[in-house]
HTML snippet that shows the backbone in 3Dmol.js (N, CA, C, O; Angstrom):
<script src="https://3Dmol.org/build/3Dmol-min.js"></script>
<div id="view" style="width:600px;height:400px;position:relative"></div>
<script>
const pdb = `
ATOM      1  N   MET A   1       0.851  -1.185   0.000  1.00  0.00           N
ATOM      2  CA  MET A   1       0.000   0.000   0.000  1.00  0.00           C
ATOM      3  C   MET A   1       0.890   1.240   0.000  1.00  0.00           C
ATOM      4  O   MET A   1       1.912   1.297   0.684  1.00  0.00           O
ATOM      5  N   SER A   2       0.482   2.203  -0.767  1.00  0.00           N
ATOM      6  CA  SER A   2       1.206   3.453  -0.884  1.00  0.00           C
ATOM      7  C   SER A   2       1.062   4.297   0.391  1.00  0.00           C
ATOM      8  O   SER A   2       0.018   4.260   1.043  1.00  0.00           O
ATOM      9  N   PRO A   3       2.094   5.047   0.742  1.00  0.00           N
ATOM     10  CA  PRO A   3       1.987   5.910   1.931  1.00  0.00           C
ATOM     11  C   PRO A   3       1.215   7.205   1.674  1.00  0.00           C
ATOM     12  O   PRO A   3       0.929   7.953   2.610  1.00  0.00           O
ATOM     13  N   TYR A   4       0.884   7.469   0.430  1.00  0.00           N
ATOM     14  CA  TYR A   4       0.250   8.744   0.098  1.00  0.00           C
ATOM     15  C   TYR A   4      -1.106   8.964   0.762  1.00  0.00           C
ATOM     16  O   TYR A   4      -1.359  10.070   1.241  1.00  0.00           O
ATOM     17  N   PRO A   5      -1.993   7.965   0.814  1.00  0.00           N
ATOM     18  CA  PRO A   5      -3.259   8.213   1.530  1.00  0.00           C
ATOM     19  C   PRO A   5      -3.044   8.587   2.998  1.00  0.00           C
ATOM     20  O   PRO A   5      -3.802   9.375   3.563  1.00  0.00           O
ATOM     21  N   SER A   6      -2.009   8.019   3.604  1.00  0.00           N
ATOM     22  CA  SER A   6      -1.703   8.383   4.996  1.00  0.00           C
ATOM     23  C   SER A   6      -1.276   9.838   5.097  1.00  0.00           C
ATOM     24  O   SER A   6      -1.661  10.536   6.035  1.00  0.00           O
ATOM     25  N   LEU A   7      -0.489  10.294   4.144  1.00  0.00           N
ATOM     26  CA  LEU A   7      -0.054  11.693   4.138  1.00  0.00           C
ATOM     27  C   LEU A   7      -1.241  12.633   3.925  1.00  0.00           C
ATOM     28  O   LEU A   7      -1.316  13.697   4.540  1.00  0.00           O
ATOM     29  N   VAL A   8      -2.156  12.237   3.060  1.00  0.00           N
ATOM     30  CA  VAL A   8      -3.348  13.053   2.828  1.00  0.00           C
ATOM     31  C   VAL A   8      -4.205  13.088   4.093  1.00  0.00           C
ATOM     32  O   VAL A   8      -4.753  14.134   4.440  1.00  0.00           O
ATOM     33  N   THR A   9      -4.324  11.956   4.781  1.00  0.00           N
ATOM     34  CA  THR A   9      -5.095  11.903   6.028  1.00  0.00           C
ATOM     35  C   THR A   9      -4.498  12.821   7.077  1.00  0.00           C
ATOM     36  O   THR A   9      -5.220  13.579   7.725  1.00  0.00           O
ATOM     37  N   VAL A  10      -3.201  12.760   7.248  1.00  0.00           N
ATOM     38  CA  VAL A  10      -2.532  13.625   8.223  1.00  0.00           C
ATOM     39  C   VAL A  10      -2.685  15.094   7.820  1.00  0.00           C
ATOM     40  O   VAL A  10      -2.887  15.954   8.677  1.00  0.00           O
ATOM     41  N   SER A  11      -2.589  15.379   6.534  1.00  0.00           N
ATOM     42  CA  SER A  11      -2.759  16.757   6.066  1.00  0.00           C
ATOM     43  C   SER A  11      -4.171  17.269   6.322  1.00  0.00           C
ATOM     44  O   SER A  11      -4.354  18.423   6.709  1.00  0.00           O
ATOM     45  N   ALA A  12      -5.167  16.419   6.108  1.00  0.00           N
ATOM     46  CA  ALA A  12      -6.557  16.813   6.357  1.00  0.00           C
ATOM     47  C   ALA A  12      -6.786  17.081   7.842  1.00  0.00           C
ATOM     48  O   ALA A  12      -7.465  18.042   8.203  1.00  0.00           O
ATOM     49  N   LEU A  13      -6.226  16.243   8.693  1.00  0.00           N
ATOM     50  CA  LEU A  13      -6.380  16.443  10.129  1.00  0.00           C
ATOM     51  C   LEU A  13      -5.620  17.686  10.594  1.00  0.00           C
ATOM     52  O   LEU A  13      -6.086  18.402  11.481  1.00  0.00           O
ATOM     53  N   LEU A  14      -4.470  17.943  10.010  1.00  0.00           N
ATOM     54  CA  LEU A  14      -3.725  19.165  10.316  1.00  0.00           C
ATOM     55  C   LEU A  14      -4.522  20.398   9.890  1.00  0.00           C
ATOM     56  O   LEU A  14      -4.567  21.393  10.613  1.00  0.00           O
ATOM     57  N   LEU A  15      -5.149  20.329   8.718  1.00  0.00           N
ATOM     58  CA  LEU A  15      -5.999  21.432   8.267  1.00  0.00           C
ATOM     59  C   LEU A  15      -7.129  21.667   9.264  1.00  0.00           C
ATOM     60  O   LEU A  15      -7.427  22.812   9.604  1.00  0.00           O
ATOM     61  N   TYR A  16      -7.759  20.596   9.733  1.00  0.00           N
ATOM     62  CA  TYR A  16      -8.841  20.744  10.702  1.00  0.00           C
ATOM     63  C   TYR A  16      -8.325  21.363  12.000  1.00  0.00           C
ATOM     64  O   TYR A  16      -8.997  22.206  12.594  1.00  0.00           O
ATOM     65  N   PHE A  17      -7.154  20.956  12.438  1.00  0.00           N
ATOM     66  CA  PHE A  17      -6.554  21.517  13.641  1.00  0.00           C
ATOM     67  C   PHE A  17      -6.332  23.021  13.479  1.00  0.00           C
ATOM     68  O   PHE A  17      -6.582  23.794  14.404  1.00  0.00           O
ATOM     69  N   ILE A  18      -5.867  23.424  12.313  1.00  0.00           N
ATOM     70  CA  ILE A  18      -5.589  24.843  12.056  1.00  0.00           C
ATOM     71  C   ILE A  18      -6.887  25.654  12.043  1.00  0.00           C
ATOM     72  O   ILE A  18      -6.934  26.740  12.621  1.00  0.00           O
ATOM     73  N   VAL A  19      -7.943  25.145  11.392  1.00  0.00           N
ATOM     74  CA  VAL A  19      -9.187  25.916  11.373  1.00  0.00           C
ATOM     75  C   VAL A  19      -9.821  25.956  12.766  1.00  0.00           C
ATOM     76  O   VAL A  19     -10.536  26.903  13.094  1.00  0.00           O
ATOM     77  N   THR A  20      -9.564  24.939  13.582  1.00  0.00           N
ATOM     78  CA  THR A  20     -10.044  24.969  14.968  1.00  0.00           C
ATOM     79  C   THR A  20      -9.304  26.032  15.772  1.00  0.00           C
ATOM     80  O   THR A  20      -9.913  26.740  16.574  1.00  0.00           O
ATOM     81  N   ILE A  21      -8.012  26.146  15.563  1.00  0.00           N
ATOM     82  CA  ILE A  21      -7.237  27.211  16.215  1.00  0.00           C
ATOM     83  C   ILE A  21      -7.745  28.583  15.762  1.00  0.00           C
ATOM     84  O   ILE A  21      -7.804  29.524  16.554  1.00  0.00           O
ATOM     85  N   ASN A  22      -8.109  28.685  14.491  1.00  0.00           N
ATOM     86  CA  ASN A  22      -8.638  29.958  13.984  1.00  0.00           C
ATOM     87  C   ASN A  22      -9.922  30.364  14.701  1.00  0.00           C
ATOM     88  O   ASN A  22     -10.174  31.553  14.891  1.00  0.00           O
ATOM     89  N   VAL A  23     -10.735  29.386  15.100  1.00  0.00           N
ATOM     90  CA  VAL A  23     -11.949  29.707  15.851  1.00  0.00           C
ATOM     91  C   VAL A  23     -11.581  30.329  17.197  1.00  0.00           C
ATOM     92  O   VAL A  23     -12.179  31.323  17.610  1.00  0.00           O
ATOM     93  N   GLY A  24     -10.609  29.751  17.868  1.00  0.00           N
ATOM     94  CA  GLY A  24     -10.160  30.314  19.145  1.00  0.00           C
ATOM     95  C   GLY A  24      -9.605  31.718  18.985  1.00  0.00           C
ATOM     96  O   GLY A  24      -9.873  32.601  19.800  1.00  0.00           O
ATOM     97  N   ARG A  25      -8.838  31.915  17.941  1.00  0.00           N
ATOM     98  CA  ARG A  25      -8.293  33.252  17.685  1.00  0.00           C
ATOM     99  C   ARG A  25      -9.398  34.248  17.371  1.00  0.00           C
ATOM    100  O   ARG A  25      -9.339  35.400  17.800  1.00  0.00           O
ATOM    101  N   ALA A  26     -10.406  33.809  16.626  1.00  0.00           N
ATOM    102  CA  ALA A  26     -11.529  34.693  16.286  1.00  0.00           C
ATOM    103  C   ALA A  26     -12.361  35.014  17.529  1.00  0.00           C
ATOM    104  O   ALA A  26     -12.856  36.131  17.676  1.00  0.00           O
ATOM    105  N   ARG A  27     -12.515  34.028  18.429  1.00  0.00           N
ATOM    106  CA  ARG A  27     -13.234  34.306  19.679  1.00  0.00           C
ATOM    107  C   ARG A  27     -12.551  35.430  20.448  1.00  0.00           C
ATOM    108  O   ARG A  27     -13.207  36.332  20.967  1.00  0.00           O
ATOM    109  N   TYR A  28     -11.231  35.363  20.512  1.00  0.00           N
ATOM    110  CA  TYR A  28     -10.476  36.398  21.217  1.00  0.00           C
ATOM    111  C   TYR A  28     -10.577  37.737  20.488  1.00  0.00           C
ATOM    112  O   TYR A  28     -10.802  38.776  21.109  1.00  0.00           O
ATOM    113  N   LYS A  29     -10.409  37.704  19.175  1.00  0.00           N
ATOM    114  CA  LYS A  29     -10.409  38.929  18.376  1.00  0.00           C
ATOM    115  C   LYS A  29     -11.749  39.649  18.441  1.00  0.00           C
ATOM    116  O   LYS A  29     -11.791  40.871  18.583  1.00  0.00           O
ATOM    117  N   TYR A  30     -12.851  38.897  18.336  1.00  0.00           N
ATOM    118  CA  TYR A  30     -14.182  39.510  18.299  1.00  0.00           C
ATOM    119  C   TYR A  30     -14.870  39.482  19.662  1.00  0.00           C
ATOM    120  O   TYR A  30     -16.036  39.862  19.776  1.00  0.00           O
ATOM    121  N   GLN A  31     -14.159  39.036  20.688  1.00  0.00           N
ATOM    122  CA  GLN A  31     -14.632  39.009  22.074  1.00  0.00           C
ATOM    123  C   GLN A  31     -15.976  38.277  22.201  1.00  0.00           C
ATOM    124  O   GLN A  31     -16.952  38.814  22.725  1.00  0.00           O
ATOM    125  N   ILE A  32     -15.989  37.042  21.706  1.00  0.00           N
ATOM    126  CA  ILE A  32     -17.166  36.178  21.802  1.00  0.00           C
ATOM    127  C   ILE A  32     -16.910  35.183  22.926  1.00  0.00           C
ATOM    128  O   ILE A  32     -15.972  34.392  22.825  1.00  0.00           O
ATOM    129  N   PRO A  33     -17.707  35.190  23.997  1.00  0.00           N
ATOM    130  CA  PRO A  33     -17.497  34.234  25.088  1.00  0.00           C
ATOM    131  C   PRO A  33     -17.692  32.791  24.617  1.00  0.00           C
ATOM    132  O   PRO A  33     -18.395  32.538  23.639  1.00  0.00           O
ATOM    133  N   VAL A  34     -17.068  31.859  25.318  1.00  0.00           N
ATOM    134  CA  VAL A  34     -16.994  30.467  24.877  1.00  0.00           C
ATOM    135  C   VAL A  34     -18.326  29.807  24.547  1.00  0.00           C
ATOM    136  O   VAL A  34     -18.403  29.180  23.490  1.00  0.00           O
ATOM    137  N   PRO A  35     -19.374  29.887  25.345  1.00  0.00           N
ATOM    138  CA  PRO A  35     -20.561  29.130  24.928  1.00  0.00           C
ATOM    139  C   PRO A  35     -21.289  29.721  23.727  1.00  0.00           C
ATOM    140  O   PRO A  35     -22.048  29.013  23.065  1.00  0.00           O
ATOM    141  N   GLN A  36     -21.076  30.993  23.434  1.00  0.00           N
ATOM    142  CA  GLN A  36     -21.793  31.632  22.335  1.00  0.00           C
ATOM    143  C   GLN A  36     -21.250  31.207  20.980  1.00  0.00           C
ATOM    144  O   GLN A  36     -20.053  30.968  20.815  1.00  0.00           O
ATOM    145  N   THR A  37     -22.160  31.120  20.016  1.00  0.00           N
ATOM    146  CA  THR A  37     -21.749  30.829  18.638  1.00  0.00           C
ATOM    147  C   THR A  37     -22.212  31.919  17.686  1.00  0.00           C
ATOM    148  O   THR A  37     -22.038  31.802  16.473  1.00  0.00           O
ATOM    149  N   THR A  38     -22.795  32.970  18.222  1.00  0.00           N
ATOM    150  CA  THR A  38     -23.235  34.099  17.400  1.00  0.00           C
ATOM    151  C   THR A  38     -22.781  35.398  18.061  1.00  0.00           C
ATOM    152  O   THR A  38     -22.308  35.412  19.197  1.00  0.00           O
ATOM    153  N   GLY A  39     -22.941  36.487  17.312  1.00  0.00           N
ATOM    154  CA  GLY A  39     -22.592  37.776  17.895  1.00  0.00           C
ATOM    155  C   GLY A  39     -21.813  38.658  16.938  1.00  0.00           C
ATOM    156  O   GLY A  39     -21.928  39.882  16.996  1.00  0.00           O
ATOM    157  N   ASN A  40     -21.031  38.067  16.070  1.00  0.00           N
ATOM    158  CA  ASN A  40     -20.260  38.820  15.093  1.00  0.00           C
ATOM    159  C   ASN A  40     -20.247  38.012  13.800  1.00  0.00           C
ATOM    160  O   ASN A  40     -19.947  36.819  13.811  1.00  0.00           O
ATOM    161  N   VAL A  41     -20.570  38.660  12.696  1.00  0.00           N
ATOM    162  CA  VAL A  41     -20.671  37.968  11.412  1.00  0.00           C
ATOM    163  C   VAL A  41     -19.332  37.343  11.013  1.00  0.00           C
ATOM    164  O   VAL A  41     -19.310  36.229  10.491  1.00  0.00           O
ATOM    165  N   ASP A  42     -18.237  38.028  11.246  1.00  0.00           N
ATOM    166  CA  ASP A  42     -16.924  37.482  10.882  1.00  0.00           C
ATOM    167  C   ASP A  42     -16.582  36.252  11.723  1.00  0.00           C
ATOM    168  O   ASP A  42     -16.020  35.283  11.212  1.00  0.00           O
ATOM    169  N   PHE A  43     -16.918  36.294  12.999  1.00  0.00           N
ATOM    170  CA  PHE A  43     -16.698  35.123  13.841  1.00  0.00           C
ATOM    171  C   PHE A  43     -17.545  33.950  13.365  1.00  0.00           C
ATOM    172  O   PHE A  43     -17.069  32.815  13.319  1.00  0.00           O
ATOM    173  N   GLU A  44     -18.783  34.216  13.015  1.00  0.00           N
ATOM    174  CA  GLU A  44     -19.674  33.148  12.560  1.00  0.00           C
ATOM    175  C   GLU A  44     -19.154  32.489  11.293  1.00  0.00           C
ATOM    176  O   GLU A  44     -19.333  31.285  11.105  1.00  0.00           O
ATOM    177  N   ARG A  45     -18.519  33.253  10.430  1.00  0.00           N
ATOM    178  CA  ARG A  45     -17.917  32.680   9.212  1.00  0.00           C
ATOM    179  C   ARG A  45     -16.775  31.733   9.564  1.00  0.00           C
ATOM    180  O   ARG A  45     -16.679  30.637   9.011  1.00  0.00           O
ATOM    181  N   VAL A  46     -15.916  32.152  10.479  1.00  0.00           N
ATOM    182  CA  VAL A  46     -14.788  31.314  10.896  1.00  0.00           C
ATOM    183  C   VAL A  46     -15.302  30.033  11.554  1.00  0.00           C
ATOM    184  O   VAL A  46     -14.783  28.948  11.291  1.00  0.00           O
ATOM    185  N   LEU A  47     -16.303  30.154  12.395  1.00  0.00           N
ATOM    186  CA  LEU A  47     -16.883  28.991  13.061  1.00  0.00           C
ATOM    187  C   LEU A  47     -17.536  28.055  12.048  1.00  0.00           C
ATOM    188  O   LEU A  47     -17.432  26.835  12.172  1.00  0.00           O
ATOM    189  N   ARG A  48     -18.206  28.620  11.052  1.00  0.00           N
ATOM    190  CA  ARG A  48     -18.868  27.779  10.038  1.00  0.00           C
ATOM    191  C   ARG A  48     -17.847  27.002   9.219  1.00  0.00           C
ATOM    192  O   ARG A  48     -18.095  25.851   8.861  1.00  0.00           O
ATOM    193  N   VAL A  49     -16.716  27.603   8.920  1.00  0.00           N
ATOM    194  CA  VAL A  49     -15.652  26.890   8.195  1.00  0.00           C
ATOM    195  C   VAL A  49     -15.208  25.677   9.007  1.00  0.00           C
ATOM    196  O   VAL A  49     -15.047  24.584   8.463  1.00  0.00           O
ATOM    197  N   GLN A  50     -15.012  25.873  10.304  1.00  0.00           N
ATOM    198  CA  GLN A  50     -14.572  24.768  11.167  1.00  0.00           C
ATOM    199  C   GLN A  50     -15.632  23.684  11.242  1.00  0.00           C
ATOM    200  O   GLN A  50     -15.315  22.501  11.117  1.00  0.00           O
ATOM    201  N   GLN A  51     -16.882  24.066  11.442  1.00  0.00           N
ATOM    202  CA  GLN A  51     -17.947  23.070  11.570  1.00  0.00           C
ATOM    203  C   GLN A  51     -18.187  22.349  10.254  1.00  0.00           C
ATOM    204  O   GLN A  51     -18.415  21.139  10.251  1.00  0.00           O
ATOM    205  N   ASN A  52     -18.141  23.061   9.144  1.00  0.00           N
ATOM    206  CA  ASN A  52     -18.344  22.436   7.844  1.00  0.00           C
ATOM    207  C   ASN A  52     -17.215  21.473   7.518  1.00  0.00           C
ATOM    208  O   ASN A  52     -17.446  20.415   6.934  1.00  0.00           O
ATOM    209  N   THR A  53     -16.002  21.833   7.892  1.00  0.00           N
ATOM    210  CA  THR A  53     -14.865  20.939   7.668  1.00  0.00           C
ATOM    211  C   THR A  53     -15.031  19.652   8.475  1.00  0.00           C
ATOM    212  O   THR A  53     -14.766  18.564   7.965  1.00  0.00           O
ATOM    213  N   LEU A  54     -15.461  19.767   9.719  1.00  0.00           N
ATOM    214  CA  LEU A  54     -15.694  18.585  10.543  1.00  0.00           C
ATOM    215  C   LEU A  54     -16.777  17.699   9.933  1.00  0.00           C
ATOM    216  O   LEU A  54     -16.632  16.478   9.891  1.00  0.00           O
ATOM    217  N   GLU A  55     -17.857  18.312   9.463  1.00  0.00           N
ATOM    218  CA  GLU A  55     -18.939  17.545   8.843  1.00  0.00           C
ATOM    219  C   GLU A  55     -18.446  16.788   7.618  1.00  0.00           C
ATOM    220  O   GLU A  55     -18.820  15.633   7.412  1.00  0.00           O
ATOM    221  N   GLN A  56     -17.617  17.421   6.809  1.00  0.00           N
ATOM    222  CA  GLN A  56     -17.126  16.774   5.599  1.00  0.00           C
ATOM    223  C   GLN A  56     -16.055  15.731   5.883  1.00  0.00           C
ATOM    224  O   GLN A  56     -15.928  14.764   5.133  1.00  0.00           O
ATOM    225  N   LEU A  57     -15.284  15.908   6.951  1.00  0.00           N
ATOM    226  CA  LEU A  57     -14.265  14.914   7.300  1.00  0.00           C
ATOM    227  C   LEU A  57     -14.879  13.543   7.558  1.00  0.00           C
ATOM    228  O   LEU A  57     -14.270  12.516   7.258  1.00  0.00           O
ATOM    229  N   ALA A  58     -16.086  13.531   8.115  1.00  0.00           N
ATOM    230  CA  ALA A  58     -16.754  12.264   8.426  1.00  0.00           C
ATOM    231  C   ALA A  58     -17.027  11.445   7.171  1.00  0.00           C
ATOM    232  O   ALA A  58     -17.076  10.217   7.245  1.00  0.00           O
ATOM    233  N   LEU A  59     -17.203  12.077   6.043  1.00  0.00           N
ATOM    234  CA  LEU A  59     -17.391  11.366   4.775  1.00  0.00           C
ATOM    235  C   LEU A  59     -16.106  11.260   3.972  1.00  0.00           C
ATOM    236  O   LEU A  59     -15.871  10.269   3.281  1.00  0.00           O
ATOM    237  N   PHE A  60     -15.279  12.290   4.068  1.00  0.00           N
ATOM    238  CA  PHE A  60     -14.062  12.335   3.261  1.00  0.00           C
ATOM    239  C   PHE A  60     -13.066  11.227   3.618  1.00  0.00           C
ATOM    240  O   PHE A  60     -12.564  10.542   2.727  1.00  0.00           O
ATOM    241  N   LEU A  61     -12.779  11.046   4.901  1.00  0.00           N
ATOM    242  CA  LEU A  61     -11.739  10.085   5.286  1.00  0.00           C
ATOM    243  C   LEU A  61     -12.104   8.641   4.935  1.00  0.00           C
ATOM    244  O   LEU A  61     -11.263   7.940   4.372  1.00  0.00           O
ATOM    245  N   PRO A  62     -13.310   8.162   5.237  1.00  0.00           N
ATOM    246  CA  PRO A  62     -13.631   6.797   4.797  1.00  0.00           C
ATOM    247  C   PRO A  62     -13.622   6.656   3.275  1.00  0.00           C
ATOM    248  O   PRO A  62     -13.164   5.643   2.746  1.00  0.00           O
ATOM    249  N   ALA A  63     -14.129   7.675   2.569  1.00  0.00           N
ATOM    250  CA  ALA A  63     -14.134   7.610   1.108  1.00  0.00           C
ATOM    251  C   ALA A  63     -12.715   7.577   0.556  1.00  0.00           C
ATOM    252  O   ALA A  63     -12.427   6.832  -0.381  1.00  0.00           O
ATOM    253  N   LEU A  64     -11.831   8.381   1.133  1.00  0.00           N
ATOM    254  CA  LEU A  64     -10.426   8.385   0.716  1.00  0.00           C
ATOM    255  C   LEU A  64      -9.816   7.004   0.853  1.00  0.00           C
ATOM    256  O   LEU A  64      -9.162   6.514  -0.068  1.00  0.00           O
ATOM    257  N   TRP A  65     -10.028   6.374   2.001  1.00  0.00           N
ATOM    258  CA  TRP A  65      -9.407   5.074   2.249  1.00  0.00           C
ATOM    259  C   TRP A  65     -10.042   3.959   1.430  1.00  0.00           C
ATOM    260  O   TRP A  65      -9.336   3.078   0.939  1.00  0.00           O
ATOM    261  N   LEU A  66     -11.344   3.984   1.277  1.00  0.00           N
ATOM    262  CA  LEU A  66     -11.984   2.958   0.452  1.00  0.00           C
ATOM    263  C   LEU A  66     -11.542   3.069  -0.994  1.00  0.00           C
ATOM    264  O   LEU A  66     -11.247   2.056  -1.628  1.00  0.00           O
ATOM    265  N   PHE A  67     -11.491   4.277  -1.526  1.00  0.00           N
ATOM    266  CA  PHE A  67     -11.023   4.489  -2.887  1.00  0.00           C
ATOM    267  C   PHE A  67      -9.567   4.051  -3.022  1.00  0.00           C
ATOM    268  O   PHE A  67      -9.198   3.402  -4.000  1.00  0.00           O
ATOM    269  N   SER A  68      -8.753   4.403  -2.052  1.00  0.00           N
ATOM    270  CA  SER A  68      -7.333   4.065  -2.112  1.00  0.00           C
ATOM    271  C   SER A  68      -7.098   2.555  -2.038  1.00  0.00           C
ATOM    272  O   SER A  68      -6.189   2.038  -2.688  1.00  0.00           O
ATOM    273  N   ILE A  69      -7.899   1.860  -1.263  1.00  0.00           N
ATOM    274  CA  ILE A  69      -7.729   0.411  -1.129  1.00  0.00           C
ATOM    275  C   ILE A  69      -8.249  -0.327  -2.351  1.00  0.00           C
ATOM    276  O   ILE A  69      -7.581  -1.227  -2.859  1.00  0.00           O
ATOM    277  N   TYR A  70      -9.424   0.038  -2.828  1.00  0.00           N
ATOM    278  CA  TYR A  70     -10.078  -0.740  -3.867  1.00  0.00           C
ATOM    279  C   TYR A  70      -9.868  -0.242  -5.288  1.00  0.00           C
ATOM    280  O   TYR A  70     -10.084  -0.993  -6.238  1.00  0.00           O
ATOM    281  N   VAL A  71      -9.449   1.012  -5.454  1.00  0.00           N
ATOM    282  CA  VAL A  71      -9.255   1.541  -6.805  1.00  0.00           C
ATOM    283  C   VAL A  71      -7.782   1.866  -7.038  1.00  0.00           C
ATOM    284  O   VAL A  71      -7.091   1.150  -7.762  1.00  0.00           O
ATOM    285  N   SER A  72      -7.304   2.949  -6.422  1.00  0.00           N
ATOM    286  CA  SER A  72      -5.911   3.361  -6.635  1.00  0.00           C
ATOM    287  C   SER A  72      -5.471   4.292  -5.515  1.00  0.00           C
ATOM    288  O   SER A  72      -6.091   5.332  -5.297  1.00  0.00           O
ATOM    289  N   PRO A  73      -4.403   3.931  -4.801  1.00  0.00           N
ATOM    290  CA  PRO A  73      -3.932   4.827  -3.744  1.00  0.00           C
ATOM    291  C   PRO A  73      -3.386   6.150  -4.290  1.00  0.00           C
ATOM    292  O   PRO A  73      -3.504   7.188  -3.639  1.00  0.00           O
ATOM    293  N   VAL A  74      -2.799   6.110  -5.468  1.00  0.00           N
ATOM    294  CA  VAL A  74      -2.250   7.340  -6.044  1.00  0.00           C
ATOM    295  C   VAL A  74      -3.385   8.288  -6.431  1.00  0.00           C
ATOM    296  O   VAL A  74      -3.354   9.470  -6.089  1.00  0.00           O
ATOM    297  N   TRP A  75      -4.387   7.766  -7.146  1.00  0.00           N
ATOM    298  CA  TRP A  75      -5.511   8.618  -7.539  1.00  0.00           C
ATOM    299  C   TRP A  75      -6.333   9.048  -6.333  1.00  0.00           C
ATOM    300  O   TRP A  75      -6.859  10.161  -6.305  1.00  0.00           O
ATOM    301  N   GLY A  76      -6.447   8.186  -5.353  1.00  0.00           N
ATOM    302  CA  GLY A  76      -7.133   8.578  -4.121  1.00  0.00           C
ATOM    303  C   GLY A  76      -6.432   9.735  -3.449  1.00  0.00           C
ATOM    304  O   GLY A  76      -7.073  10.653  -2.936  1.00  0.00           O
ATOM    305  N   SER A  77      -5.110   9.687  -3.455  1.00  0.00           N
ATOM    306  CA  SER A  77      -4.327  10.768  -2.851  1.00  0.00           C
ATOM    307  C   SER A  77      -4.436  12.054  -3.651  1.00  0.00           C
ATOM    308  O   SER A  77      -4.495  13.142  -3.077  1.00  0.00           O
ATOM    309  N   VAL A  78      -4.464  11.937  -4.972  1.00  0.00           N
ATOM    310  CA  VAL A  78      -4.629  13.129  -5.818  1.00  0.00           C
ATOM    311  C   VAL A  78      -5.985  13.776  -5.548  1.00  0.00           C
ATOM    312  O   VAL A  78      -6.076  14.992  -5.380  1.00  0.00           O
ATOM    313  N   LEU A  79      -7.032  12.962  -5.507  1.00  0.00           N
ATOM    314  CA  LEU A  79      -8.368  13.499  -5.228  1.00  0.00           C
ATOM    315  C   LEU A  79      -8.445  14.064  -3.811  1.00  0.00           C
ATOM    316  O   LEU A  79      -9.078  15.096  -3.587  1.00  0.00           O
ATOM    317  N   GLY A  80      -7.808  13.394  -2.863  1.00  0.00           N
ATOM    318  CA  GLY A  80      -7.785  13.887  -1.490  1.00  0.00           C
ATOM    319  C   GLY A  80      -7.057  15.211  -1.363  1.00  0.00           C
ATOM    320  O   GLY A  80      -7.488  16.097  -0.625  1.00  0.00           O
ATOM    321  N   THR A  81      -5.966  15.342  -2.075  1.00  0.00           N
ATOM    322  CA  THR A  81      -5.223  16.601  -2.065  1.00  0.00           C
ATOM    323  C   THR A  81      -6.065  17.721  -2.674  1.00  0.00           C
ATOM    324  O   THR A  81      -6.024  18.861  -2.213  1.00  0.00           O
ATOM    325  N   THR A  82      -6.819  17.385  -3.704  1.00  0.00           N
ATOM    326  CA  THR A  82      -7.726  18.358  -4.310  1.00  0.00           C
ATOM    327  C   THR A  82      -8.772  18.821  -3.297  1.00  0.00           C
ATOM    328  O   THR A  82      -9.100  20.006  -3.235  1.00  0.00           O
ATOM    329  N   TRP A  83      -9.293  17.886  -2.505  1.00  0.00           N
ATOM    330  CA  TRP A  83     -10.267  18.238  -1.465  1.00  0.00           C
ATOM    331  C   TRP A  83      -9.641  19.184  -0.447  1.00  0.00           C
ATOM    332  O   TRP A  83     -10.264  20.164  -0.041  1.00  0.00           O
ATOM    333  N   ILE A  84      -8.413  18.892  -0.037  1.00  0.00           N
ATOM    334  CA  ILE A  84      -7.722  19.744   0.945  1.00  0.00           C
ATOM    335  C   ILE A  84      -7.512  21.151   0.383  1.00  0.00           C
ATOM    336  O   ILE A  84      -7.732  22.138   1.084  1.00  0.00           O
ATOM    337  N   ILE A  85      -7.091  21.242  -0.863  1.00  0.00           N
ATOM    338  CA  ILE A  85      -6.893  22.556  -1.495  1.00  0.00           C
ATOM    339  C   ILE A  85      -8.227  23.308  -1.558  1.00  0.00           C
ATOM    340  O   ILE A  85      -8.276  24.516  -1.327  1.00  0.00           O
ATOM    341  N   GLY A  86      -9.289  22.597  -1.865  1.00  0.00           N
ATOM    342  CA  GLY A  86     -10.612  23.216  -1.894  1.00  0.00           C
ATOM    343  C   GLY A  86     -11.037  23.742  -0.531  1.00  0.00           C
ATOM    344  O   GLY A  86     -11.624  24.819  -0.432  1.00  0.00           O
ATOM    345  N   ARG A  87     -10.737  22.974   0.531  1.00  0.00           N
ATOM    346  CA  ARG A  87     -11.076  23.416   1.882  1.00  0.00           C
ATOM    347  C   ARG A  87     -10.265  24.652   2.267  1.00  0.00           C
ATOM    348  O   ARG A  87     -10.779  25.550   2.933  1.00  0.00           O
ATOM    349  N   ILE A  88      -9.006  24.699   1.853  1.00  0.00           N
ATOM    350  CA  ILE A  88      -8.178  25.875   2.141  1.00  0.00           C
ATOM    351  C   ILE A  88      -8.748  27.097   1.422  1.00  0.00           C
ATOM    352  O   ILE A  88      -8.811  28.186   1.991  1.00  0.00           O
ATOM    353  N   ALA A  89      -9.162  26.910   0.170  1.00  0.00           N
ATOM    354  CA  ALA A  89      -9.760  28.022  -0.586  1.00  0.00           C
ATOM    355  C   ALA A  89     -11.074  28.466   0.063  1.00  0.00           C
ATOM    356  O   ALA A  89     -11.371  29.660   0.107  1.00  0.00           O
ATOM    357  N   TYR A  90     -11.857  27.515   0.566  1.00  0.00           N
ATOM    358  CA  TYR A  90     -13.119  27.837   1.236  1.00  0.00           C
ATOM    359  C   TYR A  90     -12.864  28.627   2.514  1.00  0.00           C
ATOM    360  O   TYR A  90     -13.598  29.560   2.841  1.00  0.00           O
ATOM    361  N   ALA A  91     -11.826  28.242   3.221  1.00  0.00           N
ATOM    362  CA  ALA A  91     -11.505  28.934   4.480  1.00  0.00           C
ATOM    363  C   ALA A  91     -11.048  30.344   4.208  1.00  0.00           C
ATOM    364  O   ALA A  91     -10.734  31.082   5.142  1.00  0.00           O
TER     365      ALA A  91
END
`;
const viewer = $3Dmol.createViewer("view");
viewer.addModel(pdb, "pdb");
viewer.setStyle({}, {cartoon: {color: "spectrum"}});
viewer.zoomTo();
viewer.render();
</script>
């Protein structure tokens, strides 16, 4: 098995970690207390990016691995990298 799907998985999780850190930074910047999820439009955008990324990870990671195992690890990694680039552009 190729190591590329593993690298894509780690990259996707690193991306999620970074957007989660961005939520904390936005909370501080826009002075939104921890339990609140509304209050500033810019904060809500940052939070939505994080939540949407989490929602998509639940489908993306199993699909990446199933495609990589049963079809092609190289093409699975290429498609996975495309997904990561798309998430960065969305953020």
